[in-house]
All heavy atoms as a GROMACS GRO file, in nm:
protein
  518
    1MET      N    1   1.556  -0.870   0.023
    1MET     CA    2   1.558  -0.727   0.008
    1MET      C    3   1.463  -0.687  -0.104
    1MET      O    4   1.447  -0.759  -0.201
    1MET     CB    5   1.698  -0.677  -0.024
    1MET     CG    6   1.803  -0.715   0.078
    1MET     SD    7   1.769  -0.647   0.238
    1MET     CE    8   1.881  -0.513   0.243
    2ARG      N    9   1.405  -0.569  -0.087
    2ARG     CA   10   1.322  -0.508  -0.191
    2ARG      C   11   1.380  -0.371  -0.219
    2ARG      O   12   1.422  -0.302  -0.127
    2ARG     CB   13   1.178  -0.493  -0.145
    2ARG     CG   14   1.111  -0.623  -0.113
    2ARG     CD   15   0.973  -0.595  -0.066
    2ARG     NE   16   0.932  -0.704   0.022
    2ARG     CZ   17   0.818  -0.708   0.086
    2ARG    NH1   18   0.734  -0.608   0.076
    2ARG    NH2   19   0.788  -0.810   0.161
    3SER      N   20   1.378  -0.333  -0.345
    3SER     CA   21   1.435  -0.204  -0.380
    3SER      C   22   1.341  -0.127  -0.472
    3SER      O   23   1.266  -0.186  -0.548
    3SER     CB   24   1.568  -0.220  -0.453
    3SER     OG   25   1.662  -0.283  -0.370
    4THR      N   26   1.350   0.004  -0.461
    4THR     CA   27   1.283   0.095  -0.553
    4THR      C   28   1.392   0.182  -0.610
    4THR      O   29   1.471   0.240  -0.535
    4THR     CB   30   1.178   0.182  -0.479
    4THR    OG1   31   1.081   0.095  -0.420
    4THR    CG2   32   1.111   0.279  -0.573
    5VAL      N   33   1.398   0.191  -0.742
    5VAL     CA   34   1.499   0.272  -0.808
    5VAL      C   35   1.428   0.373  -0.896
    5VAL      O   36   1.340   0.336  -0.975
    5VAL     CB   37   1.595   0.184  -0.892
    5VAL    CG1   38   1.699   0.270  -0.963
    5VAL    CG2   39   1.662   0.079  -0.805
    6ILE      N   40   1.464   0.500  -0.882
    6ILE     CA   41   1.406   0.606  -0.965
    6ILE      C   42   1.514   0.652  -1.061
    6ILE      O   43   1.622   0.695  -1.019
    6ILE     CB   44   1.356   0.723  -0.878
    6ILE    CG1   45   1.246   0.672  -0.784
    6ILE    CG2   46   1.307   0.837  -0.965
    6ILE    CD1   47   1.201   0.772  -0.681
    7ILE      N   48   1.482   0.643  -1.191
    7ILE     CA   49   1.577   0.676  -1.297
    7ILE      C   50   1.523   0.798  -1.372
    7ILE      O   51   1.406   0.802  -1.410
    7ILE     CB   52   1.595   0.557  -1.392
    7ILE    CG1   53   1.646   0.436  -1.312
    7ILE    CG2   54   1.689   0.591  -1.506
    7ILE    CD1   55   1.647   0.306  -1.387
    8ASN      N   56   1.611   0.897  -1.393
    8ASN     CA   57   1.567   1.019  -1.461
    8ASN      C   58   1.560   0.998  -1.612
    8ASN      O   59   1.603   0.893  -1.663
    8ASN     CB   60   1.655   1.138  -1.421
    8ASN     CG   61   1.795   1.133  -1.478
    8ASN    OD1   62   1.825   1.059  -1.572
    8ASN    ND2   63   1.884   1.212  -1.422
    9PRO      N   64   1.505   1.095  -1.686
    9PRO     CA   65   1.494   1.079  -1.831
    9PRO      C   66   1.627   1.060  -1.904
    9PRO      O   67   1.630   1.003  -2.013
    9PRO     CB   68   1.427   1.210  -1.876
    9PRO     CG   69   1.350   1.256  -1.756
    9PRO     CD   70   1.436   1.216  -1.639
   10GLU      N   71   1.735   1.103  -1.843
   10GLU     CA   72   1.868   1.083  -1.904
   10GLU      C   73   1.925   0.944  -1.875
   10GLU      O   74   2.034   0.911  -1.917
   10GLU     CB   75   1.966   1.190  -1.853
   10GLU     CG   76   1.936   1.330  -1.903
   10GLU     CD   77   1.822   1.398  -1.828
   10GLU    OE1   78   1.803   1.371  -1.707
   10GLU    OE2   79   1.750   1.478  -1.890
   11GLY      N   80   1.852   0.864  -1.797
   11GLY     CA   81   1.896   0.729  -1.767
   11GLY      C   82   1.984   0.717  -1.643
   11GLY      O   83   2.041   0.611  -1.618
   12LEU      N   84   1.993   0.823  -1.563
   12LEU     CA   85   2.075   0.821  -1.442
   12LEU      C   86   1.989   0.791  -1.320
   12LEU      O   87   1.875   0.838  -1.311
   12LEU     CB   88   2.145   0.956  -1.424
   12LEU     CG   89   2.240   0.996  -1.536
   12LEU    CD1   90   2.292   1.138  -1.513
   12LEU    CD2   91   2.354   0.898  -1.547
   13ILE      N   92   2.044   0.717  -1.228
   13ILE     CA   93   1.972   0.686  -1.104
   13ILE      C   94   1.965   0.813  -1.020
   13ILE      O   95   2.067   0.874  -0.988
   13ILE     CB   96   2.041   0.573  -1.026
   13ILE    CG1   97   2.033   0.443  -1.106
   13ILE    CG2   98   1.977   0.556  -0.888
   13ILE    CD1   99   2.111   0.328  -1.047
   14GLU      N  100   1.844   0.854  -0.984
   14GLU     CA  101   1.822   0.971  -0.900
   14GLU      C  102   1.802   0.931  -0.754
   14GLU      O  103   1.838   1.005  -0.664
   14GLU     CB  104   1.697   1.046  -0.947
   14GLU     CG  105   1.714   1.113  -1.081
   14GLU     CD  106   1.777   1.250  -1.072
   14GLU    OE1  107   1.789   1.305  -0.961
   14GLU    OE2  108   1.814   1.303  -1.177
   15ALA      N  109   1.740   0.816  -0.731
   15ALA     CA  110   1.715   0.770  -0.594
   15ALA      C  111   1.707   0.618  -0.593
   15ALA      O  112   1.665   0.556  -0.690
   15ALA     CB  113   1.585   0.830  -0.541
   16LYS      N  114   1.750   0.561  -0.481
   16LYS     CA  115   1.742   0.416  -0.463
   16LYS      C  116   1.707   0.391  -0.317
   16LYS      O  117   1.774   0.442  -0.227
   16LYS     CB  118   1.877   0.351  -0.496
   16LYS     CG  119   1.878   0.202  -0.477
   16LYS     CD  120   2.014   0.145  -0.512
   16LYS     CE  121   2.025   0.000  -0.475
   16LYS     NZ  122   2.159  -0.052  -0.496
   17LEU      N  123   1.599   0.319  -0.296
   17LEU     CA  124   1.557   0.284  -0.160
   17LEU      C  125   1.563   0.132  -0.148
   17LEU      O  126   1.512   0.061  -0.235
   17LEU     CB  127   1.415   0.333  -0.134
   17LEU     CG  128   1.399   0.484  -0.147
   17LEU    CD1  129   1.326   0.517  -0.275
   17LEU    CD2  130   1.325   0.537  -0.029
   18VAL      N  131   1.625   0.084  -0.042
   18VAL     CA  132   1.638  -0.060  -0.020
   18VAL      C  133   1.574  -0.093   0.114
   18VAL      O  134   1.604  -0.029   0.216
   18VAL     CB  135   1.786  -0.105  -0.021
   18VAL    CG1  136   1.797  -0.254   0.003
   18VAL    CG2  137   1.852  -0.066  -0.153
   19TYR      N  138   1.484  -0.191   0.112
   19TYR     CA  139   1.411  -0.230   0.231
   19TYR      C  140   1.438  -0.376   0.263
   19TYR      O  141   1.444  -0.459   0.173
   19TYR     CB  142   1.260  -0.216   0.208
   19TYR     CG  143   1.214  -0.078   0.172
   19TYR    CD1  144   1.217  -0.033   0.041
   19TYR    CD2  145   1.165   0.007   0.270
   19TYR    CE1  146   1.173   0.094   0.008
   19TYR    CE2  147   1.120   0.134   0.238
   19TYR     CZ  148   1.124   0.177   0.106
   19TYR     OH  149   1.080   0.302   0.072
   20PRO      N  150   1.449  -0.411   0.392
   20PRO     CA  151   1.457  -0.553   0.428
   20PRO      C  152   1.326  -0.622   0.390
   20PRO      O  153   1.220  -0.557   0.385
   20PRO     CB  154   1.475  -0.552   0.580
   20PRO     CG  155   1.498  -0.411   0.620
   20PRO     CD  156   1.455  -0.324   0.507
   21SER      N  157   1.330  -0.749   0.363
   21SER     CA  158   1.211  -0.820   0.316
   21SER      C  159   1.096  -0.817   0.417
   21SER      O  160   0.980  -0.825   0.380
   21SER     CB  161   1.245  -0.965   0.282
   21SER     OG  162   1.296  -1.031   0.396
   22GLN      N  163   1.125  -0.800   0.545
   22GLN     CA  164   1.021  -0.798   0.646
   22GLN      C  165   0.959  -0.659   0.667
   22GLN      O  166   0.870  -0.641   0.748
   22GLN     CB  167   1.071  -0.854   0.780
   22GLN     CG  168   1.180  -0.775   0.847
   22GLN     CD  169   1.320  -0.811   0.803
   22GLN    OE1  170   1.343  -0.862   0.695
   22GLN    NE2  171   1.418  -0.781   0.888
   23VAL      N  172   1.005  -0.559   0.588
   23VAL     CA  173   0.953  -0.422   0.601
   23VAL      C  174   0.889  -0.382   0.469
   23VAL      O  175   0.951  -0.392   0.363
   23VAL     CB  176   1.066  -0.323   0.637
   23VAL    CG1  177   1.015  -0.181   0.640
   23VAL    CG2  178   1.130  -0.362   0.769
   24GLY      N  179   0.766  -0.334   0.476
   24GLY     CA  180   0.695  -0.291   0.355
   24GLY      C  181   0.744  -0.156   0.306
   24GLY      O  182   0.797  -0.076   0.382
   25ARG      N  183   0.727  -0.133   0.178
   25ARG     CA  184   0.765  -0.005   0.119
   25ARG      C  185   0.658   0.099   0.146
   25ARG      O  186   0.542   0.066   0.168
   25ARG     CB  187   0.788  -0.022  -0.030
   25ARG     CG  188   0.917  -0.100  -0.057
   25ARG     CD  189   0.928  -0.141  -0.199
   25ARG     NE  190   0.845  -0.262  -0.215
   25ARG     CZ  191   0.845  -0.338  -0.322
   25ARG    NH1  192   0.920  -0.307  -0.424
   25ARG    NH2  193   0.770  -0.445  -0.329
   26ASN      N  194   0.696   0.225   0.139
   26ASN     CA  195   0.606   0.336   0.166
   26ASN      C  196   0.576   0.407   0.034
   26ASN      O  197   0.655   0.488  -0.013
   26ASN     CB  198   0.670   0.431   0.267
   26ASN     CG  199   0.579   0.544   0.308
   26ASN    OD1  200   0.493   0.584   0.233
   26ASN    ND2  201   0.599   0.593   0.428
   27THR      N  202   0.461   0.377  -0.024
   27THR     CA  203   0.425   0.434  -0.153
   27THR      C  204   0.417   0.586  -0.147
   27THR      O  205   0.461   0.655  -0.240
   27THR     CB  206   0.290   0.376  -0.201
   27THR    OG1  207   0.302   0.234  -0.204
   27THR    CG2  208   0.254   0.426  -0.339
   28ALA      N  209   0.363   0.640  -0.039
   28ALA     CA  210   0.352   0.786  -0.025
   28ALA      C  211   0.490   0.851  -0.029
   28ALA      O  212   0.507   0.958  -0.088
   28ALA     CB  213   0.279   0.822   0.105
   29GLU      N  214   0.589   0.788   0.031
   29GLU     CA  215   0.725   0.844   0.030
   29GLU      C  216   0.786   0.836  -0.109
   29GLU      O  217   0.854   0.929  -0.152
   29GLU     CB  218   0.814   0.773   0.132
   29GLU     CG  219   0.958   0.820   0.134
   29GLU     CD  220   0.979   0.968   0.168
   29GLU    OE1  221   0.883   1.039   0.204
   29GLU    OE2  222   1.095   1.013   0.158
   30VAL      N  223   0.762   0.729  -0.181
   30VAL     CA  224   0.814   0.719  -0.318
   30VAL      C  225   0.753   0.829  -0.405
   30VAL      O  226   0.824   0.895  -0.481
   30VAL     CB  227   0.786   0.579  -0.377
   30VAL    CG1  228   0.824   0.574  -0.525
   30VAL    CG2  229   0.862   0.472  -0.300
   31ILE      N  230   0.624   0.855  -0.390
   31ILE     CA  231   0.558   0.961  -0.466
   31ILE      C  232   0.615   1.097  -0.426
   31ILE      O  233   0.641   1.183  -0.511
   31ILE     CB  234   0.405   0.955  -0.447
   31ILE    CG1  235   0.352   0.829  -0.515
   31ILE    CG2  236   0.338   1.081  -0.501
   31ILE    CD1  237   0.208   0.797  -0.483
   32ARG      N  238   0.639   1.118  -0.295
   32ARG     CA  239   0.696   1.244  -0.248
   32ARG      C  240   0.834   1.266  -0.310
   32ARG      O  241   0.869   1.377  -0.352
   32ARG     CB  242   0.706   1.246  -0.095
   32ARG     CG  243   0.749   1.380  -0.037
   32ARG     CD  244   0.776   1.369   0.112
   32ARG     NE  245   0.907   1.313   0.137
   32ARG     CZ  246   1.021   1.384   0.140
   32ARG    NH1  247   1.018   1.513   0.119
   32ARG    NH2  248   1.137   1.325   0.162
   33ILE      N  249   0.914   1.162  -0.318
   33ILE     CA  250   1.047   1.172  -0.378
   33ILE      C  251   1.035   1.209  -0.526
   33ILE      O  252   1.107   1.297  -0.575
   33ILE     CB  253   1.127   1.042  -0.359
   33ILE    CG1  254   1.161   1.021  -0.212
   33ILE    CG2  255   1.253   1.042  -0.445
   33ILE    CD1  256   1.217   0.884  -0.181
   34LEU      N  257   0.946   1.143  -0.598
   34LEU     CA  258   0.924   1.176  -0.739
   34LEU      C  259   0.883   1.322  -0.756
   34LEU      O  260   0.935   1.394  -0.842
   34LEU     CB  261   0.818   1.085  -0.799
   34LEU     CG  262   0.859   0.942  -0.828
   34LEU    CD1  263   0.737   0.857  -0.859
   34LEU    CD2  264   0.959   0.937  -0.943
   35GLU      N  265   0.791   1.368  -0.672
   35GLU     CA  266   0.746   1.507  -0.678
   35GLU      C  267   0.859   1.604  -0.646
   35GLU      O  268   0.873   1.709  -0.709
   35GLU     CB  269   0.627   1.529  -0.586
   35GLU     CG  270   0.501   1.458  -0.633
   35GLU     CD  271   0.389   1.460  -0.533
   35GLU    OE1  272   0.414   1.466  -0.411
   35GLU    OE2  273   0.272   1.456  -0.578
   36ALA      N  274   0.941   1.568  -0.548
   36ALA     CA  275   1.054   1.654  -0.511
   36ALA      C  276   1.157   1.661  -0.624
   36ALA      O  277   1.213   1.767  -0.652
   36ALA     CB  278   1.119   1.603  -0.382
   37LEU      N  279   1.183   1.550  -0.689
   37LEU     CA  280   1.277   1.550  -0.801
   37LEU      C  281   1.223   1.634  -0.917
   37LEU      O  282   1.298   1.709  -0.980
   37LEU     CB  283   1.306   1.407  -0.846
   37LEU     CG  284   1.388   1.323  -0.748
   37LEU    CD1  285   1.388   1.177  -0.789
   37LEU    CD2  286   1.529   1.376  -0.735
   38GLN      N  287   1.093   1.624  -0.944
   38GLN     CA  288   1.031   1.706  -1.048
   38GLN      C  289   1.037   1.854  -1.009
   38GLN      O  290   1.065   1.940  -1.093
   38GLN     CB  291   0.888   1.662  -1.073
   38GLN     CG  292   0.881   1.526  -1.138
   38GLN     CD  293   0.740   1.472  -1.147
   38GLN    OE1  294   0.650   1.516  -1.076
   38GLN    NE2  295   0.720   1.375  -1.233
   39PHE      N  296   1.010   1.884  -0.882
   39PHE     CA  297   1.017   2.021  -0.831
   39PHE      C  298   1.158   2.077  -0.854
   39PHE      O  299   1.174   2.190  -0.901
   39PHE     CB  300   0.981   2.023  -0.683
   39PHE     CG  301   1.007   2.155  -0.615
   39PHE    CD1  302   0.921   2.262  -0.632
   39PHE    CD2  303   1.117   2.171  -0.533
   39PHE    CE1  304   0.945   2.384  -0.570
   39PHE    CE2  305   1.142   2.292  -0.469
   39PHE     CZ  306   1.055   2.398  -0.488
   40ASN      N  307   1.259   1.998  -0.823
   40ASN     CA  308   1.398   2.042  -0.842
   40ASN      C  309   1.428   2.071  -0.988
   40ASN      O  310   1.491   2.171  -1.019
   40ASN     CB  311   1.495   1.937  -0.788
   40ASN     CG  312   1.637   1.968  -0.826
   40ASN    OD1  313   1.692   1.903  -0.915
   40ASN    ND2  314   1.696   2.067  -0.762
   41ARG      N  315   1.381   1.986  -1.077
   41ARG     CA  316   1.404   2.008  -1.221
   41ARG      C  317   1.340   2.138  -1.268
   41ARG      O  318   1.394   2.207  -1.354
   41ARG     CB  319   1.349   1.892  -1.303
   41ARG     CG  320   1.442   1.774  -1.308
   41ARG     CD  321   1.383   1.666  -1.399
   41ARG     NE  322   1.484   1.566  -1.422
   41ARG     CZ  323   1.561   1.561  -1.530
   41ARG    NH1  324   1.546   1.647  -1.627
   41ARG    NH2  325   1.652   1.468  -1.542
   42GLN      N  326   1.224   2.170  -1.214
   42GLN     CA  327   1.150   2.290  -1.257
   42GLN      C  328   1.204   2.417  -1.193
   42GLN      O  329   1.203   2.523  -1.254
   42GLN     CB  330   1.002   2.274  -1.226
   42GLN     CG  331   0.935   2.164  -1.305
   42GLN     CD  332   0.797   2.131  -1.254
   42GLN    OE1  333   0.750   2.185  -1.154
   42GLN    NE2  334   0.730   2.040  -1.323
   43SER      N  335   1.247   2.409  -1.067
   43SER     CA  336   1.282   2.529  -0.991
   43SER      C  337   1.431   2.545  -0.963
   43SER      O  338   1.474   2.653  -0.923
   43SER     CB  339   1.209   2.529  -0.857
   43SER     OG  340   1.260   2.424  -0.775
   44ASN      N  341   1.507   2.438  -0.976
   44ASN     CA  342   1.649   2.435  -0.939
   44ASN      C  343   1.668   2.460  -0.789
   44ASN      O  344   1.773   2.504  -0.746
   44ASN     CB  345   1.732   2.532  -1.021
   44ASN     CG  346   1.879   2.492  -1.024
   44ASN    OD1  347   1.911   2.373  -1.018
   44ASN    ND2  348   1.967   2.589  -1.030
   45LEU      N  349   1.564   2.431  -0.710
   45LEU     CA  350   1.573   2.439  -0.565
   45LEU      C  351   1.567   2.298  -0.508
   45LEU      O  352   1.512   2.208  -0.569
   45LEU     CB  353   1.456   2.521  -0.508
   45LEU     CG  354   1.455   2.669  -0.543
   45LEU    CD1  355   1.324   2.732  -0.500
   45LEU    CD2  356   1.573   2.741  -0.480
   46GLY      N  357   1.623   2.282  -0.388
   46GLY     CA  358   1.618   2.154  -0.320
   46GLY      C  359   1.490   2.141  -0.240
   46GLY      O  360   1.422   2.239  -0.210
   47ALA      N  361   1.457   2.018  -0.208
   47ALA     CA  362   1.340   1.989  -0.125
   47ALA      C  363   1.391   1.948   0.014
   47ALA      O  364   1.452   1.842   0.028
   47ALA     CB  365   1.258   1.876  -0.186
   48PRO      N  366   1.368   2.030   0.115
   48PRO     CA  367   1.420   1.999   0.248
   48PRO      C  368   1.346   1.880   0.312
   48PRO      O  369   1.247   1.831   0.257
   48PRO     CB  370   1.395   2.128   0.327
   48PRO     CG  371   1.280   2.192   0.259
   48PRO     CD  372   1.293   2.156   0.114
   49ALA      N  373   1.393   1.837   0.426
   49ALA     CA  374   1.329   1.728   0.499
   49ALA      C  375   1.181   1.758   0.518
   49ALA      O  376   1.142   1.872   0.544
   49ALA     CB  377   1.396   1.709   0.636
   50ASN      N  378   1.099   1.657   0.500
   50ASN     CA  379   0.953   1.667   0.515
   50ASN      C  380   0.887   1.759   0.413
   50ASN      O  381   0.772   1.799   0.431
   50ASN     CB  382   0.915   1.708   0.658
   50ASN     CG  383   0.967   1.609   0.759
   50ASN    OD1  384   0.955   1.488   0.742
   50ASN    ND2  385   1.030   1.660   0.864
   51TRP      N  386   0.957   1.791   0.306
   51TRP     CA  387   0.900   1.874   0.200
   51TRP      C  388   0.781   1.804   0.138
   51TRP      O  389   0.782   1.681   0.119
   51TRP     CB  390   1.006   1.901   0.093
   51TRP     CG  391   0.956   1.983  -0.022
   51TRP    CD1  392   0.959   2.118  -0.033
   51TRP    CD2  393   0.895   1.935  -0.142
   51TRP    NE1  394   0.904   2.157  -0.153
   51TRP    CE2  395   0.863   2.046  -0.222
   51TRP    CE3  396   0.862   1.808  -0.190
   51TRP    CZ2  397   0.802   2.035  -0.347
   51TRP    CZ3  398   0.801   1.797  -0.314
   51TRP    CH2  399   0.772   1.910  -0.391
   52VAL      N  400   0.679   1.880   0.105
   52VAL     CA  401   0.564   1.831   0.028
   52VAL      C  402   0.531   1.938  -0.075
   52VAL      O  403   0.564   2.056  -0.057
   52VAL     CB  404   0.441   1.801   0.117
   52VAL    CG1  405   0.466   1.683   0.208
   52VAL    CG2  406   0.399   1.922   0.197
   53PRO      N  407   0.466   1.900  -0.185
   53PRO     CA  408   0.430   1.999  -0.287
   53PRO      C  409   0.355   2.117  -0.225
   53PRO      O  410   0.270   2.100  -0.138
   53PRO     CB  411   0.340   1.921  -0.382
   53PRO     CG  412   0.390   1.780  -0.370
   53PRO     CD  413   0.424   1.765  -0.224
   54GLY      N  414   0.390   2.236  -0.270
   54GLY     CA  415   0.330   2.358  -0.217
   54GLY      C  416   0.418   2.428  -0.116
   54GLY      O  417   0.403   2.547  -0.092
   55LYS      N  418   0.511   2.353  -0.055
   55LYS     CA  419   0.606   2.415   0.038
   55LYS      C  420   0.722   2.474  -0.042
   55LYS      O  421   0.752   2.428  -0.152
   55LYS     CB  422   0.660   2.313   0.139
   55LYS     CG  423   0.562   2.277   0.247
   55LYS     CD  424   0.633   2.205   0.359
   55LYS     CE  425   0.541   2.187   0.478
   55LYS     NZ  426   0.610   2.120   0.588
   56PRO      N  427   0.790   2.574   0.016
   56PRO     CA  428   0.903   2.634  -0.057
   56PRO      C  429   1.022   2.540  -0.062
   56PRO      O  430   1.039   2.454   0.025
   56PRO     CB  431   0.935   2.759   0.024
   56PRO     CG  432   0.885   2.730   0.161
   56PRO     CD  433   0.765   2.641   0.144
   57GLY      N  434   1.103   2.560  -0.162
   57GLY     CA  435   1.228   2.486  -0.172
   57GLY      C  436   1.340   2.565  -0.107
   57GLY      O  437   1.320   2.675  -0.055
   58ILE      N  438   1.459   2.508  -0.111
   58ILE     CA  439   1.575   2.574  -0.054
   58ILE      C  440   1.688   2.577  -0.157
   58ILE      O  441   1.696   2.489  -0.243
   58ILE     CB  442   1.624   2.503   0.075
   58ILE    CG1  443   1.657   2.356   0.047
   58ILE    CG2  444   1.522   2.515   0.186
   58ILE    CD1  445   1.723   2.284   0.162
   59PRO      N  446   1.774   2.678  -0.150
   59PRO     CA  447   1.890   2.679  -0.240
   59PRO      C  448   1.975   2.555  -0.215
   59PRO      O  449   1.991   2.511  -0.101
   59PRO     CB  450   1.966   2.805  -0.200
   59PRO     CG  451   1.867   2.890  -0.126
   59PRO     CD  452   1.772   2.794  -0.061
   60ILE      N  453   2.028   2.498  -0.322
   60ILE     CA  454   2.107   2.375  -0.304
   60ILE      C  455   2.257   2.402  -0.292
   60ILE      O  456   2.336   2.312  -0.279
   60ILE     CB  457   2.079   2.273  -0.416
   60ILE    CG1  458   2.099   2.334  -0.554
   60ILE    CG2  459   1.940   2.217  -0.403
   60ILE    CD1  460   2.083   2.236  -0.668
   61ASP      N  461   2.294   2.529  -0.291
   61ASP     CA  462   2.433   2.568  -0.273
   61ASP      C  463   2.474   2.542  -0.128
   61ASP      O  464   2.408   2.587  -0.035
   61ASP     CB  465   2.447   2.716  -0.308
   61ASP     CG  466   2.591   2.766  -0.299
   61ASP    OD1  467   2.673   2.705  -0.229
   61ASP    OD2  468   2.620   2.866  -0.366
   62ILE      N  469   2.583   2.472  -0.106
   62ILE     CA  470   2.628   2.435   0.030
   62ILE      C  471   2.655   2.557   0.117
   62ILE      O  472   2.646   2.549   0.240
   62ILE     CB  473   2.753   2.343   0.024
   62ILE    CG1  474   2.782   2.280   0.160
   62ILE    CG2  475   2.873   2.419  -0.028
   62ILE    CD1  476   2.678   2.184   0.209
   63SER      N  477   2.680   2.672   0.057
   63SER     CA  478   2.704   2.791   0.137
   63SER      C  479   2.579   2.834   0.216
   63SER      O  480   2.590   2.912   0.309
   63SER     CB  481   2.753   2.906   0.049
   63SER     OG  482   2.651   2.952  -0.036
   64HIS      N  483   2.465   2.783   0.180
   64HIS     CA  484   2.340   2.815   0.251
   64HIS      C  485   2.310   2.717   0.366
   64HIS      O  486   2.212   2.736   0.437
   64HIS     CB  487   2.221   2.814   0.154
   64HIS     CG  488   2.230   2.921   0.050
   64HIS    ND1  489   2.205   3.053   0.076
   64HIS    CD2  490   2.262   2.914  -0.082
   64HIS    CE1  491   2.221   3.123  -0.035
   64HIS    NE2  492   2.256   3.042  -0.132
   65ALA      N  493   2.393   2.617   0.383
   65ALA     CA  494   2.368   2.515   0.485
   65ALA      C  495   2.355   2.577   0.623
   65ALA      O  496   2.437   2.661   0.664
   65ALA     CB  497   2.480   2.411   0.485
   66GLY      N  498   2.250   2.540   0.694
   66GLY     CA  499   2.228   2.588   0.831
   66GLY      C  500   2.170   2.728   0.841
   66GLY      O  501   2.144   2.776   0.950
   67LYS      N  502   2.144   2.792   0.730
   67LYS     CA  503   2.093   2.930   0.733
   67LYS      C  504   1.942   2.937   0.710
   67LYS      O  505   1.883   3.041   0.729
   67LYS     CB  506   2.163   3.015   0.627
   67LYS     CG  507   2.311   3.030   0.653
   67LYS     CD  508   2.377   3.112   0.546
   67LYS     CE  509   2.527   3.120   0.571
   67LYS     NZ  510   2.596   3.188   0.462
   68ILE      N  511   1.882   2.829   0.666
   68ILE     CA  512   1.738   2.832   0.636
   68ILE      C  513   1.664   2.740   0.731
   68ILE      O  514   1.705   2.637   0.766
   68ILE     CB  515   1.713   2.792   0.490
   68ILE    CG1  516   1.778   2.895   0.400
   68ILE    CG2  517   1.565   2.782   0.461
   68ILE    CD1  518   1.769   2.864   0.252
   0.00000   0.00000   0.00000
């Protein structure tokens, strides 16, 4: 197994990706996750599926689920 762990400045795990040894890691996806986590810290918005920098975020309140 191969793993990528992203730890925030407070020392908490923000993301963990685990890959079987026969599957390569996706560097572009790791960078996208880092950018999304930074976006969240700056805006307090979530990054929806397939989010990339420059796209809008979404409210992270569960009451908004399915409305955007």
